[in-house]
Structure formats: C-alpha cells, structure tokens
C-alpha positions, 0 to 999 in steps of 0.5 A: 544435541550439538549445533554449529552456526554459519553466517551466509550471504544476504542475511541468512544463517545456517544451523547444523544440528547433530542429535546423539543416539539417545535423543534420536532413539527417544524421538523414534520411540515417541513417533512410534507411540504417536503412530500406534495411538492412531493406527487401526490394524485388522483384528485390533481395536484402534490404538491397541495394535502391537507396536512391533506390527505397526513398526513392521507396517510403516518400515524403518524409513517411515518411522524415521520420517515421523521421528524427524517431525517429532524432533522438529516439534520438540527442538525447533525453537530451542535450536534457534533460541540457544544460539541467539537467532531470531528468524525473520521468516520461515526457515528451511530444513534439510536432512543431512544424514539419517540412519537408525542411530544418527540424525543430522539436520541443516536449517537455513533461516533469514535473519535481520541484517547486520549493518554499520549505521551511517550518518543520520545527523546533519543531513542535507535536507531542507523543508520547503517553505510554502506561500499562497499567492493571490493567483491561487486564491483567485483560481479557487474563487473562479472554481466557486464561480463556475460551480454556482454558474447558471446555464443560459440558452444561446438564441439567434442565428449568430449563436455559435458554440464556444469554449466553456459553453455546454452543447446538447448533441447527438453523435455516432462514431464510425471506423472505416465507415462502420459504426462501432459499439459504444460510439453513439449518444443522443441529447448528450450534454457536453461542456466544451473545453472539459476534455472529456471526449477524445482529443480534437473532438471538442475543438471541432464542435466549437463554431457549430450552430444549433441544427448544424450537422458535421463530420468530425475526424479524430484519432483515438489515443494509442493507449485507448482502453478499447483495443480495437479502437486504440490508435485508429482513425474515426469519424463522428457524425455530430448534430447540435440541438442546443447551446448554453453559455455559462453566466458566472455569479458576481464575486461578492458576499452572496457567493461566499454565503452560497458556498456554505462553509461554517464561519464564512459569511462574506467574501473576505472570510471566504478568501481567508478560508481559501488561503488557510486551506491552501496553506495547510495543504501545501504544508502537508505536502512539504512535510511529506516531501521532507520525510521522503527526502530524509528516508532517501538520505538515511538509506543512501548513507547506510547501504545494506541488503535485506532478506527477501523474507522481510521484503515479502512480509512488508509487501503483504502489509502494503497489500493489506493497507491497499485493501483496507483503503479500498474497503473504505471506498466501498471497493474490494481488492478483486474489483480493483484488480479487474479495473486496473487489469493487474494480477496479484503478482503484478500488484506485488511487483509494483509495491516491492520497491516501496516495501524494501525501502520501508523495511530498510528505513524501519531497521535504520530508525531502530538502530538510531534508537539504540545508538542514541539510547532513546527510552520511553518513560511510563508517562510517555506510554500513558500519554500515547495510550491516551492519544490512541483512545482519543483518536479512536474515540474509545475509553482510555481504560478500555484501550489499556485492556486491549493493549495489555501485554503489548506495552513494549510494542507501543514503546517501540513506536514512540521511541521510533518517532522520537528517533525520527524527530531527532533526525529532523531536528538535526538536519543541516542548517 
C-alpha cells in the first residue's frame, strides 16, 4: 500500500491510498471466504457451497464491494497511524479506482487545527474589586422583614387598596366583549406591586375599596404566550372582597433569630452573615467575568478556524450537560424543549457559538502547556486523586481503581489548570 497526504482547508487532510495487486487480491479472497461462510445455496448446507458458485452469484462488483469493507477493516487505522494523523471526527472515504487488479481510495479526515500561539502573558484584563454597601445589606434585611411580615385586614369605609397590600379579588377577562379561556378567577389573592399580572392591571386596582367592582382596561404584551391574546386589548371585570396590609416586624434580634441561620443569634450577626454572603457571591461573579474576559482575549490573540467535527462534538457535550442539570431539577430534556418551544436543531444552534469558543480555548490552553513545558508530578497526580475522592465522598483507593489507566487524562486536566493559573498570574498589572 502506498499513501499520499495532502492538507486541505478548514483543518482537513486527504489521504490517498493505493493498494497493490497482491493486497487487493488477498482482500477479495478474504471477502469471498467471509461471504461463503454465511451463504446458503439450494442443495448445499450453509457455508458449504462451492466458492466458484458463490462468486458467480454475487458477481465481480459485489465481491469487490465486500473486499473494500475488508480493506477498510484491516487497514483503516494503519492508513492514519503510519502518517501520524489523528482524526478528530469520522473520516469520509471515496473509491477513486476499483478494478479486478487495482484499488485506490481517498480518505478525507478532520484534524486538530495547526496555529501559531498568540500572546498569552500580559493580557489587558483585570479582576473587578468587590465591595458590599450598607444599602445592599439593608435591602436584604428588608426582604427578611417582608418574608416574616403579617397581613392585617384593612377595615373601615376609608380603607383603599395600596401598593404592597394583598387584595382578594374576583376577575373575568373579555376580548371584544367575549370572555376568553383562562381569564377568570375567584377569591384570588394578589399582592399589588408584585407585577404578577399583565402590565397596568395592578395599578388600576390601587385605590379600589372592599365590595367595589370596576372595569380594568389593559393591553396584552406582544410576546404573550397565548397567541390569540398577544398584543390584544382586553377588559377585566374586577371585584374586591378583602384588603390586607403588610405589617413588617421590627428590625431587631428577634427577627434575626426567626431567620433561622446557624450561628446567627442577633441582628449584628445577621448583618455580618448577609455581608459575607453578598461578598462571596460578588467575588464568584467577578471571578467568572474575569475568566470569560481572559478566554475572549486568548481567542482574540490567537485567531484560527476549528473543524466542524470538533464543534459538533462539543455541542453534544453541552447538550449532555444541559440534560444532566435538568435531571437534577427533576426535569427531562424533552420537557424542557416543550416548555421553551425549541426543537433539538434550534437548541444545538443556540449552543454552537459557545461550543466553538470552548474548543478554541481548550486548544489554546493545550498549546500553552506545550509552550511552557508544564508537567504534572506524581505528587500532584496523587493530590488530584485525593481531591476527586473528597469531592465525590469516595474512598481514595476506590477512585484510584476507577481511574486506573486514565492517569494521563487526569494529568492533562491538572496541566491545563496550571496553564490557566499561569495566564491569570501574568495579566497586565
């Protein structure tokens, strides 16, 4: 067999393979043996029919087609290995020439892209400094007050509904004078100002009294889920049965205890807990933004194209991640698609840009590992296995058995993290 390699656009290679007469004849003989072992001709037991009869039955073209399958089975990997090619997706194969004495095949395979590593040190990226304000702490305290508030019935002739009050109402919606499905409710509790109803509805309930009935005119949003109501004018007949005002608890140590947080026994401890929680959340958000900006800069500094096969593979990875996250919430991918109205093709299209970005970033980081000669020691490998065991709550020896033979993959992960840390440590000061 002789091979010839040619680089194509978009990280693809073409390998032409020419098989000599002896190889091709051997493949045809093997194909004939394979067919003969399964053939069942009239008058002969299965697998015992004369080969010349079988050959005549399937014909030269049929035999050669079977022989190509034999060639592919026996030589497929060797064709790429001998030429130092590692496909990153399923190669395609075309028959260039096929006769009784000659076979020439052409393989086209996607491969990892070759590129020149751009600047990865001194990136103009800075992590945002975070601070927690008194206003933010007070806003969280107000939420706790609202959470433990009491609802007290408003009484008296002058009692009217105000923002923040909870009203119990009957309502029925009409479009062009005709009641529409799903637009009716009885003794429905509605907190005014919660924006849980159509825009403009709650504003018009403000000022109403107990026992009052009123027509409320609204316009459904253009993107309303019920298409027959989207953008339509409607009238709701509303009757108020009861009005309750919210009475907030005092902002004191008793409220702090009611919140029921471990280690929080007074208001000062609650404020400290809120501050620490907000700070941790902001720092996590700042770190995520920092990471995203680094990724964007690395990709900007090292422009190259990635083959569709690598992007498609990463798209599948992201879909699998989405599915796993949904399952943790007790949902399925199918139910999610029904809820969002997305087909699988639309979902894949939505994540494709992110998939391409992830592939490029992974390739760049792998190149940085090479450029910096980053290695992972046996001690670091052992520490990583220990961390994995701790994270999953498994025995360390058990984890070692699970990952036996996959140590290189773990080392690659650790090396990638070391490369990322190197980039972060060397951002512009």
